[in-house]
N, C-alpha and C positions, 0 to 999 in steps of 0.2 A: 503494500499499500504506500503510494507516494503522495505526500501532502506538502505543498509548497507554501511557505510564508513569504509573501511579497510585501516589501516595505517601500512605499513610494516617498521620496525625500528630495523635493526640489531645493535648490540652493536659495532661491529668492523668496521673499515674503514681504508683506506690507506693514502690518501692525508691529511686528517684532522682527528686526533685522536678523537674518541668518537664523531663523526661528528653530530649525531642526537641530542646530548645534548650540543653541543658547544653554547656558549652564542652569541646571536645576539641582539643588543640593549638591553642587560641586561635580556633577556629571552632565554630559551633553544630553539634551532632551531625547534624542534618538536612542540613546543607550538603553533606556527603560524598555522600549519596544524590542530592541535586539535581545536584551537579556531575558525577557519573558519568552520570546520565541525559542531561544536556545534551551530554555528549561522545559519546553513542551515535550511531553512524552509521545506525541503523535506526529509532529512536524519532522520531516527528514532532510529538508533543504530550506535555507534562508537566502533570499536575494534582495539586496538594496539596489533600487534604481534611482540614479541622481545625475544631475548635470553639474554638480559641484565636486570638484577634486578633493576638497576638504572632507566632504561627507564620504566619498569613496575611499579615501585614505583611512578614515576612521573605521569603516566597514571592514577593510583589510586587517586593521589592527585587532578588530574583534574576531578575526579568522572566520568570516563568512563570505559568501559569494557576493559580487557586486557588478554592476553593469552601467557604463556611461550612457546616459539618456541623451538622444539628439536634441539640439536646441529647438527644433521644430515642434517637439512635443513637451517642452519644458517651460512654456509661457504661463502666465497667470491664468490665461483662459484655456489652457490645455486640459484635457480630460485624463483622469487617472486610468481609464480603460485603455487609452492609447498606449500608455507606458507599460501596462500589463501585457498587451499583445505583442509589443516590441520585445519584451523580455521573454515571453513564451516562445517566440519565433527563434530567438537565440538559443534557448534551452533545448528546443526540439532538434536543432541542428547538432546539438551535443548529446543527443539520445536520452533526453529526460522529458517525460510527459507526465505531469502530476494527475492524480485522481481528483484532488480538490485544490483550488487556489484560495488561500486564506490571505486577505489583504488587511494589513495592520497599519493604521495611520500612526506616525510617530508622535503626533500631538496628543496621544492618549497615555500618558506615563503611569497612570494608576490602575490600568487594566492588569488583572492577575492572570498567572499561568493557568489557573483553574478555569478562568473565563474562556480562554482560547481553547483548552482541551474539551471542555463541556459543550462549547459551540460546535466543535468538529464532530463530536459523538452524536450530537442532536441531528446534524445534517446527514451523517452516515446511516443513522437509524431509520430515517424517513426515506423510503425508496421513491416516493412521489415528489418529494421536495427537490427543487433545483438550485436553491440559493438560501442564504441566511444573512440576516443583519442584526447587529446588536441594538437594542432599544431600551428606552425607559417608558414607563407609563406616563401619559399626559395627565397632569393634575386636573381635577374636574373643573376648576375655575378657568382653565385654558382649553376646555373642550370646545370643538368647533361650534357647537350650539350656543355657547356662552360668549364667544368671541364677537367683538364689534369692530367696525371700521368707520372712517369718517366719509361722508358723502361730499358731493361737489361744493356744498355750502359750509362744510366744516363741522357738521353735526353727526353724532354717532348713530349708526344704523346697524342692524344685525348683519354679520358677515354672511351667514346662511339665512336666506329669506324663508324661514319656517318658524312654526310655533316654538317659543322659548320653553325649554324644560328647566326648571329651577331646582328640582329635587335631584340631589347627587345620585341617588340609587336609580334614577330613571335614565341617566345618561349612558350612552354606549361607550364602552371602554376604548380608549384610543392609545396609539403608540407613536413614539417619534424616535427617529434614528438618533443615537447619542454621539455623534461626531463624524463618522462612526468608528467606534473602537475596533470593531470586528466586521469584516465582510467575509463570507465563504461562499464559494461557487464551484459546483461540480464542472469538471473539465469540458464535457460536451457542450456546455452552455456558455462558457466564458467568452467565446467568440462574439456573442450577441450582447451580453451585458455582465455587469458585476452583480447586481441584484435584479431579478425578474422571474417570471414564471410563477412557480409555487414557492413563495417566500416564507421562510420560518422567521419569527421574531424571537430573538434570544435576549431575554431581560437581564439587565444589569442594574446595580444600584446607583444612586447618584454620585457617590464619591468615586467609584471606579470609572464612572463615565465622564469625568472631568476632561474637557477638550480645551487645549491650550491655544488661545486666540489672541490674548492680550496679557500685558504684564500683571494685571490683577489676577488672571487665571493662573499664572505662574506662582504668584504669592500664595494663592489658595492651596495649590498642589504642594508647594513646599511646606506649608503648615501641616498638611496631612502626613507627609513624609516624616517631618520632625516628630509628630505625635506617635507614629508607628515606631 
């Protein structure tokens, strides 16, 4: 059984310069994802895809595979899916075809090894599922039924034009991707999408779901790590 951990790590970022290599508790942010993937009992190959020599050198230092990503698919508007297909094409030429591709965003440093392995097991167990994404439950106050938007005059109106349901227990349970800390896709479907088809929701708690986008997020993650 071949399971690939794919770590997409562009060198550029807007809110935090060189975000994937910014220090969190004295370690580069990407280290936490690499470390979790290396500890997995199910992943047999890890590949970092990046346009940054600094990131690729760090991946080499961590003794994992790495691949230089072309500039054409390394822009702020580039899709992670394109980087995955580029890497899979390279791996196929080297006689490696994974059964499952697990995409791990380096901006989720508090994701646990158990989260990764349990997500993989869940996808393997379900023969009809094609992909999986890590999620959190949407708080009932943010349920689409409760959400509002401003109209052209600047006044609040219902986001969904239907009868408002006020009671918490009457609202349909909703899920939101948490960053996403974990994507998992069965190989036959990865050419078409990262998540699609029959998608499994893998629930994670709020702490492990922290997604680093700002310096405030870094501080929150650092506080959790120090408490740990």
